[in-house]
C-alpha positions in Angstrom: 0.0 0.0 0.0 1.5 3.3 -1.1 1.5 6.3 1.3 1.1 9.8 -0.3 2.3 12.7 1.8 1.5 16.3 0.7 3.5 19.3 2.1 2.2 22.8 1.4 2.6 26.3 2.8 0.3 27.4 5.5 0.0 30.8 3.7 0.4 30.2 0.0 3.0 32.5 -1.5 2.2 34.4 -4.7 2.7 32.5 -7.9 2.3 35.5 -10.1 5.3 34.6 -12.2 3.6 31.2 -13.0 0.3 33.0 -13.9 2.2 35.5 -16.1 4.1 32.7 -17.9 0.8 30.8 -18.4 -0.6 33.9 -20.1 2.5 34.3 -22.2 2.1 30.7 -23.3 -1.5 31.6 -24.5 -3.2 29.9 -21.6 -5.5 32.5 -20.1 -8.0 32.0 -17.4 -5.8 30.8 -14.6 -6.6 33.0 -11.6 -4.6 31.3 -8.9 -2.3 28.4 -8.2 -1.4 26.4 -5.1 1.8 24.3 -5.2 2.6 21.4 -3.0 5.5 18.9 -2.7 4.5 15.2 -2.8 6.3 12.3 -1.3 5.3 8.7 -1.9 6.4 5.8 0.4 6.2 2.3 -1.1 5.4 0.8 2.3 3.3 1.9 5.2 5.6 2.3 8.3 2.6 3.2 10.5 0.9 6.4 11.5 3.3 7.3 14.2 6.3 6.9 12.0 4.7 8.9 9.2 4.0 11.7 11.7 7.6 11.5 12.8 8.8 11.7 9.3 6.7 14.7 8.5 7.8 16.5 11.7 11.5 15.8 11.4 12.3 15.8 7.7 9.5 17.0 5.4 7.6 20.0 6.8 8.7 23.2 8.6 6.1 23.3 11.5 6.0 27.1 11.4 5.4 27.7 7.7 4.2 24.4 6.3 1.6 21.7 6.9 1.8 18.0 6.0 -1.1 15.6 5.4 -1.0 12.0 4.3 -3.2 9.2 3.1 -3.0 5.8 1.6 -3.4 5.7 -2.2 -6.1 3.1 -1.6 -8.2 5.8 0.0 -7.1 8.6 -2.2 -10.1 11.0 -2.0 -8.8 14.5 -2.2 -10.3 16.9 0.3 -9.6 19.9 -1.9 -9.0 20.5 -5.5 -10.9 19.0 -8.4 -8.8 16.5 -10.4 -9.7 18.4 -13.5 -7.8 21.4 -12.3 -4.9 19.5 -10.8 -1.6 18.8 -12.6 1.0 16.6 -10.9 4.5 16.3 -12.2 7.1 13.5 -11.3 10.3 12.1 -12.6 10.0 9.6 -15.5 11.0 6.0 -14.7 14.7 5.6 -15.2 15.5 9.2 -14.1 17.3 9.4 -10.7 15.0 11.1 -8.2 17.6 12.7 -6.0 15.2 14.2 -3.4 13.7 10.7 -3.0 17.1 9.1 -2.6 18.0 11.7 0.1 14.7 11.2 1.9 15.2 7.5 2.0 18.7 8.0 3.4 17.3 10.5 6.0 14.6 8.1 7.0 17.1 5.5 8.0 19.2 8.1 9.8 16.3 9.0 12.1 15.5 5.4 12.8 12.7 4.7 10.4 12.6 1.5 8.5 14.1 1.5 5.0 11.6 2.2 2.3 11.4 3.1 -1.4 10.5 6.7 -2.0 9.4 8.9 -4.9 8.6 12.6 -5.2 6.4 14.8 -7.3 4.9 18.3 -7.4 1.2 19.1 -7.3 -0.3 22.2 -9.0 -3.9 23.0 -8.0 -5.2 25.6 -10.4 -8.1 28.0 -10.0 -9.3 28.2 -13.6 -11.9 27.2 -16.1 -9.4 25.7 -18.5 -10.2 23.1 -21.1 -8.4 19.8 -21.0 -6.4 20.9 -24.0 -5.3 24.1 -22.2 -4.3 22.0 -19.1 -2.1 19.8 -21.3 -0.6 22.9 -23.0 0.2 24.4 -19.6 1.7 21.2 -18.3 3.8 20.6 -21.5 4.9 24.2 -22.0 5.5 25.4 -18.4 5.2 22.8 -15.6 6.9 19.7 -16.9 10.3 19.1 -18.5 9.3 16.3 -20.8 12.8 15.0 -21.1 13.0 13.9 -17.5 9.5 14.3 -16.1 5.9 13.2 -16.9 2.6 14.6 -15.7 -0.9 13.7 -15.0 -4.2 15.6 -14.9 -5.2 14.5 -11.4 -3.3 12.2 -9.1 -0.1 10.7 -10.5 1.1 7.2 -10.1 4.6 7.1 -8.5 7.5 5.0 -9.9 9.7 3.3 -7.3 13.2 1.9 -7.7 13.6 2.7 -11.3 16.7 4.8 -11.4 18.8 5.4 -14.5 22.0 3.4 -14.8 25.1 5.5 -14.2 
């Protein structure tokens, strides 16, 4: 069972540059954007261990909040999947933040676990599916090393590129 952890700012910073770049790309109608970091654990270490992980390594308790769920019960409390774009590394591309998180987990006494990362963009907009794809391809995703999904993305574990 995969664990999905979302870390976001308590007070969302302005993403005006992203909105301006979307308009320059010809995608108008995006009025706001919320960005979150996503972490996926291939195994469930238990609620206490996940809370410890969030408190010690993933979220600044003053400026950020972390929430988690199992992907089996993945019902999003906020955001409509139609206005969500999630971006992650392609299989075969080394996910350095995930590798470092896996190392850090062992250092703080958590059981070893495969980890993957992604970024979530929740858009306030009335964009068509075609515009969402245009925004993802043209601005949010580097197609060489990343892939994206409209709505929740499926993580890839243990598929690093050969050196």
